[in-house]
A tleap script that builds the chain and sets N, CA, C and O, in Angstrom:
source leaprc.protein.ff14SB
mol = sequence {
  NMET GLU GLU LEU GLU GLY PHE SER VAL TYR
  PRO VAL SER GLU THR GLU SER TYR LEU ARG
  ASP ALA ASP GLY GLN ARG VAL ALA ARG LEU
  PRO GLY VAL VAL LEU GLU LYS ALA PHE ARG
  LEU LYS ASP GLY ALA PHE LEU ALA VAL THR
  THR ASP ASP CYS PRO PHE GLU GLU GLY PHE
  HIE ILE SER LEU PHE ARG SER ASP GLY SER
  PRO LEU GLU THR ALA CYS ARG ALA ILE PRO
  TYR CYS PRO GLY ILE ILE THR ASP LEU PHE
  ALA ILE SER ASP ASP ALA VAL LYS MET VAL
  LEU GLN ASP GLY GLU THR ILE VAL ILE ALA
  VAL ARG PRO GLU GLY THR ARG SER PRO LEU
  LYS PHE ILE GLN GLN ARG PHE ILE SER ASN
  ASN GLY ILE PHE GLY ARG HIE TYR LEU GLU
  ILE SER ALA CPRO
}
set mol.1.N position { 58.183 17.568 40.428 }
set mol.1.CA position { 57.193 17.013 41.999 }
set mol.1.C position { 57.896 15.544 41.588 }
set mol.1.O position { 57.969 14.794 40.614 }
set mol.2.N position { 58.358 15.629 42.953 }
set mol.2.CA position { 58.698 14.396 43.608 }
set mol.2.C position { 57.917 13.033 43.870 }
set mol.2.O position { 56.916 13.111 44.583 }
set mol.3.N position { 58.267 11.841 43.380 }
set mol.3.CA position { 57.546 10.859 43.793 }
set mol.3.C position { 58.253 10.129 45.207 }
set mol.3.O position { 59.347 9.712 45.587 }
set mol.4.N position { 56.391 10.326 45.855 }
set mol.4.CA position { 57.343 10.057 47.386 }
set mol.4.C position { 57.376 8.235 47.785 }
set mol.4.O position { 56.259 7.737 47.924 }
set mol.5.N position { 58.069 7.695 47.885 }
set mol.5.CA position { 58.731 6.287 48.257 }
set mol.5.C position { 58.180 6.108 49.404 }
set mol.5.O position { 58.160 6.877 50.365 }
set mol.6.N position { 57.660 4.921 49.274 }
set mol.6.CA position { 57.487 4.479 50.961 }
set mol.6.C position { 56.040 4.874 51.458 }
set mol.6.O position { 55.517 4.309 52.418 }
set mol.7.N position { 55.384 5.959 50.685 }
set mol.7.CA position { 53.895 5.812 51.234 }
set mol.7.C position { 52.920 4.937 50.606 }
set mol.7.O position { 52.953 4.574 49.430 }
set mol.8.N position { 51.889 4.567 51.633 }
set mol.8.CA position { 51.023 3.464 51.433 }
set mol.8.C position { 49.483 3.929 51.685 }
set mol.8.O position { 49.187 5.002 52.210 }
set mol.9.N position { 48.628 3.040 51.268 }
set mol.9.CA position { 47.335 2.954 52.100 }
set mol.9.C position { 46.910 2.324 53.217 }
set mol.9.O position { 47.666 1.388 53.479 }
set mol.10.N position { 45.803 2.466 54.177 }
set mol.10.CA position { 45.212 1.531 54.843 }
set mol.10.C position { 43.814 2.076 54.975 }
set mol.10.O position { 43.243 3.088 55.381 }
set mol.11.N position { 43.501 0.720 54.346 }
set mol.11.CA position { 41.484 1.102 54.168 }
set mol.11.C position { 41.190 0.775 55.594 }
set mol.11.O position { 41.450 -0.037 56.482 }
set mol.12.N position { 40.208 2.320 55.211 }
set mol.12.CA position { 39.241 2.203 56.780 }
set mol.12.C position { 37.382 1.825 56.105 }
set mol.12.O position { 36.408 1.632 56.833 }
set mol.13.N position { 37.384 1.817 54.551 }
set mol.13.CA position { 36.185 1.181 54.169 }
set mol.13.C position { 36.305 0.829 53.042 }
set mol.13.O position { 37.355 1.181 52.504 }
set mol.14.N position { 35.522 0.172 52.376 }
set mol.14.CA position { 35.282 -0.418 51.024 }
set mol.14.C position { 35.926 1.076 50.072 }
set mol.14.O position { 36.649 1.060 49.076 }
set mol.15.N position { 35.442 2.091 50.699 }
set mol.15.CA position { 35.451 3.137 49.399 }
set mol.15.C position { 36.797 4.499 49.864 }
set mol.15.O position { 37.242 5.376 49.124 }
set mol.16.N position { 37.081 4.270 51.039 }
set mol.16.CA position { 38.290 5.037 51.675 }
set mol.16.C position { 39.673 4.278 52.179 }
set mol.16.O position { 39.928 3.086 52.006 }
set mol.17.N position { 40.319 5.041 52.698 }
set mol.17.CA position { 41.720 4.441 53.296 }
set mol.17.C position { 42.700 6.088 53.705 }
set mol.17.O position { 42.682 7.151 53.084 }
set mol.18.N position { 43.490 5.699 54.998 }
set mol.18.CA position { 44.157 6.366 55.269 }
set mol.18.C position { 45.667 6.132 54.052 }
set mol.18.O position { 46.228 5.147 53.572 }
set mol.19.N position { 45.846 7.585 53.951 }
set mol.19.CA position { 47.287 7.647 53.476 }
set mol.19.C position { 48.300 7.929 54.426 }
set mol.19.O position { 48.345 8.937 55.131 }
set mol.20.N position { 49.189 6.902 54.411 }
set mol.20.CA position { 50.316 7.040 55.490 }
set mol.20.C position { 51.664 7.291 55.322 }
set mol.20.O position { 51.983 6.945 54.184 }
set mol.21.N position { 52.504 7.691 55.879 }
set mol.21.CA position { 53.845 7.908 55.024 }
set mol.21.C position { 54.971 7.099 55.480 }
set mol.21.O position { 54.715 6.210 56.292 }
set mol.22.N position { 56.180 7.261 55.091 }
set mol.22.CA position { 57.183 6.253 55.118 }
set mol.22.C position { 57.219 5.775 56.313 }
set mol.22.O position { 57.244 4.559 56.500 }
set mol.23.N position { 57.226 6.599 57.239 }
set mol.23.CA position { 57.025 5.930 58.831 }
set mol.23.C position { 55.977 5.199 59.375 }
set mol.23.O position { 55.884 4.759 60.521 }
set mol.24.N position { 55.293 5.121 58.560 }
set mol.24.CA position { 53.680 4.441 59.469 }
set mol.24.C position { 52.701 5.826 59.970 }
set mol.24.O position { 51.821 5.696 60.821 }
set mol.25.N position { 52.861 6.509 59.623 }
set mol.25.CA position { 52.246 7.761 59.949 }
set mol.25.C position { 50.884 8.324 59.136 }
set mol.25.O position { 50.949 8.714 57.970 }
set mol.26.N position { 49.795 8.312 59.824 }
set mol.26.CA position { 48.437 8.903 59.242 }
set mol.26.C position { 48.732 10.433 58.839 }
set mol.26.O position { 48.909 11.381 59.604 }
set mol.27.N position { 48.737 10.417 57.293 }
set mol.27.CA position { 48.703 11.462 56.752 }
set mol.27.C position { 47.621 12.307 56.288 }
set mol.27.O position { 47.594 13.536 56.216 }
set mol.28.N position { 46.789 11.510 56.004 }
set mol.28.CA position { 45.230 12.010 55.333 }
set mol.28.C position { 44.150 10.861 54.926 }
set mol.28.O position { 44.336 9.694 54.579 }
set mol.29.N position { 42.852 11.681 55.109 }
set mol.29.CA position { 41.943 10.629 54.877 }
set mol.29.C position { 41.616 10.768 53.602 }
set mol.29.O position { 41.426 11.927 53.235 }
set mol.30.N position { 41.463 9.697 52.610 }
set mol.30.CA position { 41.181 9.870 51.296 }
set mol.30.C position { 40.520 8.793 50.273 }
set mol.30.O position { 40.872 7.645 50.544 }
set mol.31.N position { 39.787 8.880 49.344 }
set mol.31.CA position { 38.846 8.005 48.703 }
set mol.31.C position { 39.894 7.379 48.174 }
set mol.31.O position { 41.021 7.839 47.987 }
set mol.32.N position { 39.221 5.612 47.784 }
set mol.32.CA position { 40.062 4.512 47.072 }
set mol.32.C position { 40.684 3.561 47.980 }
set mol.32.O position { 40.698 3.696 49.203 }
set mol.33.N position { 41.065 2.844 47.501 }
set mol.33.CA position { 41.413 1.747 48.235 }
set mol.33.C position { 43.259 1.113 47.603 }
set mol.33.O position { 43.834 0.226 48.234 }
set mol.34.N position { 43.727 1.586 46.684 }
set mol.34.CA position { 44.783 1.144 46.249 }
set mol.34.C position { 45.783 2.559 45.815 }
set mol.34.O position { 45.383 3.358 44.969 }
set mol.35.N position { 46.576 2.656 46.236 }
set mol.35.CA position { 47.443 3.792 46.115 }
set mol.35.C position { 48.534 3.467 44.443 }
set mol.35.O position { 49.344 2.567 44.221 }
set mol.36.N position { 48.032 4.743 43.465 }
set mol.36.CA position { 48.732 3.697 42.317 }
set mol.36.C position { 50.228 4.615 42.479 }
set mol.36.O position { 51.218 3.946 42.183 }
set mol.37.N position { 50.499 5.985 42.890 }
set mol.37.CA position { 51.705 6.772 43.323 }
set mol.37.C position { 51.277 8.533 44.174 }
set mol.37.O position { 50.345 9.332 44.080 }
set mol.38.N position { 52.315 8.469 44.809 }
set mol.38.CA position { 52.544 9.875 45.525 }
set mol.38.C position { 53.191 10.974 44.818 }
set mol.38.O position { 54.134 10.639 44.102 }
set mol.39.N position { 52.893 12.216 44.860 }
set mol.39.CA position { 54.098 12.956 44.441 }
set mol.39.C position { 54.170 14.152 45.686 }
set mol.39.O position { 53.092 14.318 46.256 }
set mol.40.N position { 55.035 14.794 46.052 }
set mol.40.CA position { 55.708 16.081 46.579 }
set mol.40.C position { 55.790 16.997 45.623 }
set mol.40.O position { 56.520 16.833 44.645 }
set mol.41.N position { 54.762 18.474 45.869 }
set mol.41.CA position { 55.099 19.546 45.350 }
set mol.41.C position { 56.711 20.178 45.947 }
set mol.41.O position { 57.365 19.643 46.843 }
set mol.42.N position { 57.076 21.331 45.249 }
set mol.42.CA position { 58.170 21.925 46.143 }
set mol.42.C position { 57.536 22.767 47.251 }
set mol.42.O position { 58.245 23.045 48.218 }
set mol.43.N position { 56.401 23.157 47.213 }
set mol.43.CA position { 55.704 23.865 48.428 }
set mol.43.C position { 55.401 22.870 49.663 }
set mol.43.O position { 55.092 23.341 50.757 }
set mol.44.N position { 55.487 21.673 49.482 }
set mol.44.CA position { 55.534 20.644 50.558 }
set mol.44.C position { 54.057 19.955 50.176 }
set mol.44.O position { 53.692 18.848 50.572 }
set mol.45.N position { 53.478 20.636 49.530 }
set mol.45.CA position { 51.862 20.233 49.348 }
set mol.45.C position { 52.047 18.659 48.701 }
set mol.45.O position { 53.075 18.438 48.060 }
set mol.46.N position { 51.224 17.771 48.845 }
set mol.46.CA position { 51.299 16.437 48.057 }
set mol.46.C position { 50.217 16.293 47.051 }
set mol.46.O position { 49.402 17.197 46.872 }
set mol.47.N position { 50.190 15.167 46.386 }
set mol.47.CA position { 49.370 14.717 45.546 }
set mol.47.C position { 49.464 13.333 45.623 }
set mol.47.O position { 50.587 12.829 45.610 }
set mol.48.N position { 48.296 12.508 45.713 }
set mol.48.CA position { 48.009 11.330 45.663 }
set mol.48.C position { 47.004 10.523 44.232 }
set mol.48.O position { 46.113 11.236 43.769 }
set mol.49.N position { 47.129 9.562 43.809 }
set mol.49.CA position { 46.472 8.941 42.953 }
set mol.49.C position { 46.159 7.356 43.629 }
set mol.49.O position { 46.948 6.474 43.967 }
set mol.50.N position { 44.616 7.418 43.666 }
set mol.50.CA position { 44.565 6.030 44.287 }
set mol.50.C position { 43.301 5.751 43.152 }
set mol.50.O position { 42.801 6.567 42.377 }
set mol.51.N position { 42.912 4.044 43.376 }
set mol.51.CA position { 41.610 3.705 42.272 }
set mol.51.C position { 41.184 2.653 43.595 }
set mol.51.O position { 41.656 2.384 44.699 }
set mol.52.N position { 39.942 2.223 42.730 }
set mol.52.CA position { 38.972 1.354 44.002 }
set mol.52.C position { 38.867 0.084 43.776 }
set mol.52.O position { 37.857 -0.543 44.093 }
set mol.53.N position { 39.807 -0.406 43.251 }
set mol.53.CA position { 40.636 -1.957 42.939 }
set mol.53.C position { 39.086 -2.532 42.140 }
set mol.53.O position { 38.751 -3.644 42.549 }
set mol.54.N position { 38.334 -2.039 41.298 }
set mol.54.CA position { 37.337 -2.466 40.237 }
set mol.54.C position { 37.607 -2.705 39.302 }
set mol.54.O position { 37.068 -1.864 38.584 }
set mol.55.N position { 38.540 -3.843 38.302 }
set mol.55.CA position { 38.939 -3.488 37.136 }
set mol.55.C position { 37.613 -3.480 36.023 }
set mol.55.O position { 37.984 -3.205 34.882 }
set mol.56.N position { 36.385 -3.692 36.139 }
set mol.56.CA position { 35.283 -3.545 35.250 }
set mol.56.C position { 35.009 -2.049 35.238 }
set mol.56.O position { 34.612 -1.541 34.189 }
set mol.57.N position { 35.178 -1.361 36.246 }
set mol.57.CA position { 34.507 0.143 36.046 }
set mol.57.C position { 35.603 0.388 37.046 }
set mol.57.O position { 35.045 0.355 38.143 }
set mol.58.N position { 37.375 0.703 37.275 }
set mol.58.CA position { 37.728 1.214 37.673 }
set mol.58.C position { 37.224 2.504 38.251 }
set mol.58.O position { 36.191 2.875 37.694 }
set mol.59.N position { 37.614 3.230 39.124 }
set mol.59.CA position { 37.379 4.398 39.639 }
set mol.59.C position { 39.052 4.783 39.877 }
set mol.59.O position { 39.831 3.920 40.282 }
set mol.60.N position { 39.474 6.127 39.586 }
set mol.60.CA position { 40.344 6.742 40.091 }
set mol.60.C position { 39.903 8.182 40.553 }
set mol.60.O position { 38.937 8.892 40.274 }
set mol.61.N position { 41.302 8.368 41.597 }
set mol.61.CA position { 40.875 9.444 42.041 }
set mol.61.C position { 42.192 10.487 42.962 }
set mol.61.O position { 42.829 10.083 43.935 }
set mol.62.N position { 42.297 11.591 42.444 }
set mol.62.CA position { 43.325 12.527 42.551 }
set mol.62.C position { 43.041 13.313 43.650 }
set mol.62.O position { 42.071 14.069 43.681 }
set mol.63.N position { 43.885 13.170 44.618 }
set mol.63.CA position { 43.802 14.260 45.611 }
set mol.63.C position { 44.641 14.784 45.964 }
set mol.63.O position { 45.631 14.199 46.402 }
set mol.64.N position { 44.536 16.078 45.895 }
set mol.64.CA position { 45.675 17.377 46.673 }
set mol.64.C position { 45.759 17.619 47.854 }
set mol.64.O position { 44.641 17.866 48.305 }
set mol.65.N position { 46.326 17.659 48.393 }
set mol.65.CA position { 46.538 17.849 50.279 }
set mol.65.C position { 47.760 19.043 50.288 }
set mol.65.O position { 48.762 19.064 49.574 }
set mol.66.N position { 47.394 19.921 51.216 }
set mol.66.CA position { 48.291 20.769 51.927 }
set mol.66.C position { 49.547 20.399 52.676 }
set mol.66.O position { 49.039 19.826 53.640 }
set mol.67.N position { 50.558 20.357 52.830 }
set mol.67.CA position { 51.913 19.541 53.825 }
set mol.67.C position { 51.510 19.564 54.961 }
set mol.67.O position { 52.147 18.758 55.640 }
set mol.68.N position { 50.645 20.172 55.607 }
set mol.68.CA position { 49.708 19.445 56.810 }
set mol.68.C position { 49.121 18.686 56.494 }
set mol.68.O position { 48.568 18.283 57.518 }
set mol.69.N position { 48.736 18.009 55.531 }
set mol.69.CA position { 47.462 17.235 55.422 }
set mol.69.C position { 46.395 17.548 55.050 }
set mol.69.O position { 45.723 16.820 54.319 }
set mol.70.N position { 45.951 18.873 55.534 }
set mol.70.CA position { 44.423 19.204 54.909 }
set mol.70.C position { 44.083 19.318 53.633 }
set mol.70.O position { 44.776 20.080 52.959 }
set mol.71.N position { 42.921 18.588 52.955 }
set mol.71.CA position { 42.705 18.451 51.780 }
set mol.71.C position { 42.411 19.825 51.158 }
set mol.71.O position { 41.806 20.724 51.743 }
set mol.72.N position { 42.988 19.903 49.693 }
set mol.72.CA position { 42.462 21.185 49.182 }
set mol.72.C position { 41.681 20.930 48.244 }
set mol.72.O position { 40.760 21.733 48.095 }
set mol.73.N position { 41.780 19.478 47.076 }
set mol.73.CA position { 40.870 19.155 46.336 }
set mol.73.C position { 41.181 17.775 46.155 }
set mol.73.O position { 42.340 17.360 46.178 }
set mol.74.N position { 39.656 16.671 45.880 }
set mol.74.CA position { 39.967 15.691 45.486 }
set mol.74.C position { 38.817 15.379 43.853 }
set mol.74.O position { 37.590 15.476 43.873 }
set mol.75.N position { 39.797 14.952 42.401 }
set mol.75.CA position { 38.776 14.875 41.595 }
set mol.75.C position { 39.137 13.385 41.061 }
set mol.75.O position { 40.161 12.810 40.691 }
set mol.76.N position { 37.628 13.028 41.227 }
set mol.76.CA position { 37.357 11.541 40.508 }
set mol.76.C position { 36.654 11.269 39.446 }
set mol.76.O position { 35.873 12.008 38.848 }
set mol.77.N position { 37.025 9.915 39.169 }
set mol.77.CA position { 36.616 9.716 37.853 }
set mol.77.C position { 36.032 8.144 37.799 }
set mol.77.O position { 36.737 7.151 37.980 }
set mol.78.N position { 34.849 8.132 37.563 }
set mol.78.CA position { 34.606 6.571 37.601 }
set mol.78.C position { 33.603 6.310 36.545 }
set mol.78.O position { 32.492 6.677 36.927 }
set mol.79.N position { 33.596 5.788 35.304 }
set mol.79.CA position { 32.730 5.478 34.199 }
set mol.79.C position { 32.008 3.503 34.280 }
set mol.79.O position { 32.633 2.443 34.281 }
set mol.80.N position { 31.125 3.668 34.312 }
set mol.80.CA position { 30.330 2.376 34.559 }
set mol.80.C position { 30.705 1.679 33.085 }
set mol.80.O position { 30.591 2.241 31.996 }
set mol.81.N position { 31.229 0.183 33.342 }
set mol.81.CA position { 31.256 -0.492 32.493 }
set mol.81.C position { 32.743 -0.263 31.611 }
set mol.81.O position { 32.915 -0.691 30.470 }
set mol.82.N position { 33.524 0.328 32.223 }
set mol.82.CA position { 34.330 0.986 31.471 }
set mol.82.C position { 35.821 1.202 32.458 }
set mol.82.O position { 36.055 2.103 33.264 }
set mol.83.N position { 36.743 -0.037 32.035 }
set mol.83.CA position { 37.601 -0.298 33.292 }
set mol.83.C position { 38.467 1.258 32.838 }
set mol.83.O position { 38.166 1.853 31.803 }
set mol.84.N position { 39.430 1.704 33.682 }
set mol.84.CA position { 40.188 2.728 33.932 }
set mol.84.C position { 41.732 2.679 34.392 }
set mol.84.O position { 42.371 3.605 34.890 }
set mol.85.N position { 42.234 1.206 34.067 }
set mol.85.CA position { 43.119 0.960 34.629 }
set mol.85.C position { 44.398 1.883 34.112 }
set mol.85.O position { 44.624 2.079 32.918 }
set mol.86.N position { 45.238 2.446 35.249 }
set mol.86.CA position { 46.399 3.078 35.141 }
set mol.86.C position { 47.772 2.183 34.509 }
set mol.86.O position { 48.334 1.348 35.219 }
set mol.87.N position { 48.099 2.390 33.490 }
set mol.87.CA position { 49.462 1.285 33.121 }
set mol.87.C position { 50.442 2.136 33.506 }
set mol.87.O position { 51.354 1.635 34.165 }
set mol.88.N position { 50.511 3.825 33.154 }
set mol.88.CA position { 51.701 4.387 33.621 }
set mol.88.C position { 51.126 5.835 34.394 }
set mol.88.O position { 50.051 6.366 34.114 }
set mol.89.N position { 52.177 6.374 35.507 }
set mol.89.CA position { 51.672 7.466 36.235 }
set mol.89.C position { 53.278 8.257 36.281 }
set mol.89.O position { 54.256 7.740 36.822 }
set mol.90.N position { 53.285 9.262 35.766 }
set mol.90.CA position { 54.784 9.598 36.259 }
set mol.90.C position { 54.753 11.433 36.258 }
set mol.90.O position { 53.904 11.983 35.556 }
set mol.91.N position { 55.692 12.248 37.055 }
set mol.91.CA position { 55.770 13.380 36.944 }
set mol.91.C position { 56.372 13.952 35.537 }
set mol.91.O position { 57.237 13.355 34.896 }
set mol.92.N position { 55.693 15.396 35.089 }
set mol.92.CA position { 56.551 15.782 33.968 }
set mol.92.C position { 56.577 17.150 34.057 }
set mol.92.O position { 56.360 17.780 33.022 }
set mol.93.N position { 56.799 17.747 35.087 }
set mol.93.CA position { 57.261 18.937 35.449 }
set mol.93.C position { 57.011 18.878 37.213 }
set mol.93.O position { 56.756 17.936 37.962 }
set mol.94.N position { 57.229 20.432 37.469 }
set mol.94.CA position { 57.339 20.660 39.077 }
set mol.94.C position { 56.039 20.965 39.393 }
set mol.94.O position { 55.831 21.455 40.503 }
set mol.95.N position { 54.730 20.695 38.321 }
set mol.95.CA position { 53.328 21.064 38.937 }
set mol.95.C position { 52.498 19.953 38.460 }
set mol.95.O position { 51.344 19.732 38.829 }
set mol.96.N position { 53.295 19.149 37.461 }
set mol.96.CA position { 52.217 18.201 36.780 }
set mol.96.C position { 52.629 16.696 36.610 }
set mol.96.O position { 53.748 16.203 36.472 }
set mol.97.N position { 51.758 16.289 36.646 }
set mol.97.CA position { 51.988 14.571 36.377 }
set mol.97.C position { 51.058 14.104 34.880 }
set mol.97.O position { 50.149 14.812 34.446 }
set mol.98.N position { 51.491 12.801 34.230 }
set mol.98.CA position { 50.965 12.276 33.472 }
set mol.98.C position { 50.105 11.028 33.852 }
set mol.98.O position { 50.518 10.255 34.716 }
set mol.99.N position { 49.106 10.857 33.319 }
set mol.99.CA position { 48.645 9.163 33.423 }
set mol.99.C position { 48.269 9.128 32.490 }
set mol.99.O position { 47.752 9.970 31.757 }
set mol.100.N position { 48.639 7.434 32.339 }
set mol.100.CA position { 47.993 6.351 30.860 }
set mol.100.C position { 47.263 5.722 31.103 }
set mol.100.O position { 47.553 4.942 32.010 }
set mol.101.N position { 46.037 5.620 30.582 }
set mol.101.CA position { 45.201 4.454 31.241 }
set mol.101.C position { 45.768 3.165 30.030 }
set mol.101.O position { 46.629 3.258 29.156 }
set mol.102.N position { 45.011 2.159 30.365 }
set mol.102.CA position { 44.994 0.777 29.635 }
set mol.102.C position { 44.545 1.123 28.086 }
set mol.102.O position { 45.178 0.759 27.096 }
set mol.103.N position { 43.290 1.922 28.070 }
set mol.103.CA position { 43.249 1.913 26.410 }
set mol.103.C position { 43.795 2.966 25.365 }
set mol.103.O position { 43.432 3.228 24.218 }
set mol.104.N position { 45.083 3.623 26.398 }
set mol.104.CA position { 45.576 4.332 25.393 }
set mol.104.C position { 45.436 6.012 25.915 }
set mol.104.O position { 46.073 7.004 25.561 }
set mol.105.N position { 44.486 5.870 26.754 }
set mol.105.CA position { 44.250 7.697 26.995 }
set mol.105.C position { 44.868 8.310 27.630 }
set mol.105.O position { 44.926 7.719 28.708 }
set mol.106.N position { 45.652 9.557 27.692 }
set mol.106.CA position { 46.507 10.187 28.329 }
set mol.106.C position { 45.669 11.339 29.044 }
set mol.106.O position { 44.789 12.000 28.493 }
set mol.107.N position { 46.131 11.481 30.494 }
set mol.107.CA position { 45.605 12.901 31.146 }
set mol.107.C position { 46.490 12.908 31.480 }
set mol.107.O position { 47.246 11.946 31.618 }
set mol.108.N position { 46.752 14.515 31.824 }
set mol.108.CA position { 47.427 15.313 32.283 }
set mol.108.C position { 46.625 16.018 33.706 }
set mol.108.O position { 45.468 16.435 33.762 }
set mol.109.N position { 47.520 15.994 34.653 }
set mol.109.CA position { 47.039 16.709 35.810 }
set mol.109.C position { 48.333 17.512 36.436 }
set mol.109.O position { 49.466 17.151 36.756 }
set mol.110.N position { 47.547 18.927 36.461 }
set mol.110.CA position { 48.365 20.318 36.679 }
set mol.110.C position { 48.039 20.572 38.127 }
set mol.110.O position { 46.915 20.270 38.530 }
set mol.111.N position { 48.970 21.128 38.983 }
set mol.111.CA position { 48.258 21.844 40.122 }
set mol.111.C position { 48.485 23.312 39.716 }
set mol.111.O position { 49.390 23.781 39.027 }
set mol.112.N position { 47.512 23.881 40.270 }
set mol.112.CA position { 47.128 25.020 40.219 }
set mol.112.C position { 47.556 26.159 41.618 }
set mol.112.O position { 46.605 26.897 41.872 }
set mol.113.N position { 48.755 26.392 42.495 }
set mol.113.CA position { 48.169 26.679 43.867 }
set mol.113.C position { 47.367 27.916 43.930 }
set mol.113.O position { 46.903 28.117 45.052 }
set mol.114.N position { 47.124 28.648 43.193 }
set mol.114.CA position { 46.324 29.799 43.740 }
set mol.114.C position { 44.783 29.473 43.289 }
set mol.114.O position { 43.919 30.275 43.643 }
set mol.115.N position { 44.412 28.337 42.530 }
set mol.115.CA position { 43.394 27.662 42.143 }
set mol.115.C position { 42.342 28.469 41.084 }
set mol.115.O position { 42.265 29.695 41.159 }
set mol.116.N position { 41.665 27.837 40.252 }
set mol.116.CA position { 40.927 28.995 39.373 }
set mol.116.C position { 39.596 28.630 39.299 }
set mol.116.O position { 39.380 27.769 40.152 }
set mol.117.N position { 38.446 28.945 38.555 }
set mol.117.CA position { 37.563 28.664 38.758 }
set mol.117.C position { 36.799 28.353 36.892 }
set mol.117.O position { 36.414 29.200 36.086 }
set mol.118.N position { 36.833 26.719 36.754 }
set mol.118.CA position { 36.858 26.802 35.410 }
set mol.118.C position { 36.167 25.211 35.076 }
set mol.118.O position { 36.742 24.175 34.745 }
set mol.119.N position { 34.576 25.513 35.331 }
set mol.119.CA position { 34.061 24.025 35.420 }
set mol.119.C position { 33.819 23.436 34.191 }
set mol.119.O position { 33.480 22.260 34.066 }
set mol.120.N position { 33.962 24.121 33.390 }
set mol.120.CA position { 33.998 23.167 31.925 }
set mol.120.C position { 35.413 21.820 31.759 }
set mol.120.O position { 35.483 20.689 31.278 }
set mol.121.N position { 36.248 22.661 32.388 }
set mol.121.CA position { 37.255 21.720 32.368 }
set mol.121.C position { 36.986 19.899 32.849 }
set mol.121.O position { 37.192 18.789 32.359 }
set mol.122.N position { 36.400 20.503 34.116 }
set mol.122.CA position { 36.168 19.013 34.426 }
set mol.122.C position { 35.012 18.275 34.173 }
set mol.122.O position { 34.826 17.086 34.433 }
set mol.123.N position { 34.043 19.283 33.505 }
set mol.123.CA position { 32.899 18.148 32.711 }
set mol.123.C position { 33.376 17.856 31.816 }
set mol.123.O position { 32.870 16.773 31.522 }
set mol.124.N position { 34.132 18.132 31.058 }
set mol.124.CA position { 34.711 17.403 29.255 }
set mol.124.C position { 35.742 16.738 29.614 }
set mol.124.O position { 36.271 16.227 28.627 }
set mol.125.N position { 36.447 16.431 30.885 }
set mol.125.CA position { 37.073 15.415 30.962 }
set mol.125.C position { 36.393 14.147 31.860 }
set mol.125.O position { 36.895 13.098 32.264 }
set mol.126.N position { 35.004 14.716 31.994 }
set mol.126.CA position { 34.313 13.301 32.750 }
set mol.126.C position { 34.504 13.219 34.314 }
set mol.126.O position { 34.061 12.249 34.929 }
set mol.127.N position { 35.267 14.399 35.049 }
set mol.127.CA position { 35.931 14.339 36.777 }
set mol.127.C position { 34.881 14.969 37.362 }
set mol.127.O position { 34.280 15.898 36.823 }
set mol.128.N position { 34.689 14.638 38.156 }
set mol.128.CA position { 33.953 15.321 39.781 }
set mol.128.C position { 34.624 16.000 40.580 }
set mol.128.O position { 35.397 15.304 41.239 }
set mol.129.N position { 34.667 17.428 40.874 }
set mol.129.CA position { 35.689 17.302 42.103 }
set mol.129.C position { 34.955 17.799 43.185 }
set mol.129.O position { 33.853 18.320 43.018 }
set mol.130.N position { 35.566 17.658 44.461 }
set mol.130.CA position { 34.580 17.508 45.627 }
set mol.130.C position { 34.544 19.127 46.161 }
set mol.130.O position { 34.242 19.410 47.320 }
set mol.131.N position { 34.879 20.082 45.196 }
set mol.131.CA position { 34.825 21.461 45.662 }
set mol.131.C position { 33.761 21.903 44.567 }
set mol.131.O position { 33.676 23.059 44.155 }
set mol.132.N position { 33.022 20.932 44.176 }
set mol.132.CA position { 31.776 21.051 43.460 }
set mol.132.C position { 31.910 22.047 41.785 }
set mol.132.O position { 32.937 22.677 41.536 }
set mol.133.N position { 31.011 22.025 41.052 }
set mol.133.CA position { 31.067 22.705 39.650 }
set mol.133.C position { 31.755 24.245 39.645 }
set mol.133.O position { 32.443 24.583 38.682 }
set mol.134.N position { 31.571 24.981 40.561 }
set mol.134.CA position { 31.931 26.617 40.456 }
set mol.134.C position { 32.356 26.967 41.729 }
set mol.134.O position { 32.058 28.002 42.325 }
set mol.135.N position { 33.229 25.852 42.215 }
set mol.135.CA position { 34.218 25.680 43.307 }
set mol.135.C position { 35.841 25.891 42.693 }
set mol.135.O position { 36.423 25.644 41.637 }
set mol.136.N position { 36.134 26.414 43.832 }
set mol.136.CA position { 37.805 26.801 43.534 }
set mol.136.C position { 38.352 25.390 43.316 }
set mol.136.O position { 38.192 24.406 44.039 }
set mol.137.N position { 39.157 25.512 41.957 }
set mol.137.CA position { 39.857 24.153 41.421 }
set mol.137.C position { 41.311 24.374 41.187 }
set mol.137.O position { 41.764 25.115 40.315 }
set mol.138.N position { 42.076 23.602 42.121 }
set mol.138.CA position { 43.741 23.264 42.423 }
set mol.138.C position { 44.172 22.664 41.314 }
set mol.138.O position { 45.184 23.135 40.795 }
set mol.139.N position { 43.574 21.591 40.740 }
set mol.139.CA position { 43.735 20.591 40.133 }
set mol.139.C position { 43.385 21.132 38.701 }
set mol.139.O position { 42.417 21.890 38.643 }
set mol.140.N position { 43.979 20.869 37.668 }
set mol.140.CA position { 43.793 21.259 35.842 }
set mol.140.C position { 43.743 20.026 35.943 }
set mol.140.O position { 44.301 19.466 36.886 }
set mol.141.N position { 43.154 19.430 35.120 }
set mol.141.CA position { 42.890 18.176 34.342 }
set mol.141.C position { 42.496 18.469 32.765 }
set mol.141.O position { 41.577 19.211 32.417 }
set mol.142.N position { 43.450 17.675 31.801 }
set mol.142.CA position { 43.576 17.920 30.220 }
set mol.142.C position { 43.832 16.967 29.801 }
set mol.142.O position { 44.736 16.473 30.474 }
set mol.143.N position { 43.409 16.068 28.640 }
set mol.143.CA position { 43.689 15.131 27.799 }
set mol.143.C position { 44.002 15.468 26.551 }
set mol.143.O position { 43.263 15.500 25.567 }
set mol.144.N position { 45.695 15.840 26.682 }
set mol.144.CA position { 46.081 16.439 25.210 }
set mol.144.C position { 45.839 15.753 23.861 }
set mol.144.O position { 46.177 16.310 22.817 }
savepdb mol mol.pdb
quit
């Protein structure tokens, strides 16, 4: 995965933003108001990690889009009264990124282009997918 430089977000509400590319063009609408990082996959799809800008119970969102900006999946996690501040976020392979939280927790997000149906993986990591529990999941989230 390649980190995308120059991408930014433009908030449209207290909970959603437009993702913009380096030229300022709207790419997609996504949850969150702070862009932590965006990455491009080899097939042109891209992954964006955003947060809600609330340090006391920070929620974060991992959004996967096709190359044309249409959404594939968004996974979010927010735990009341528990800060989820991201201290590091980087690519670890062609299809995965690692996120390190302030409390030392590490989360690996892998992209599965074919999608899987594995509801327990999301529940165990306290994530909620916009594709539902039994829907097709393109994001595989684990805490090694």
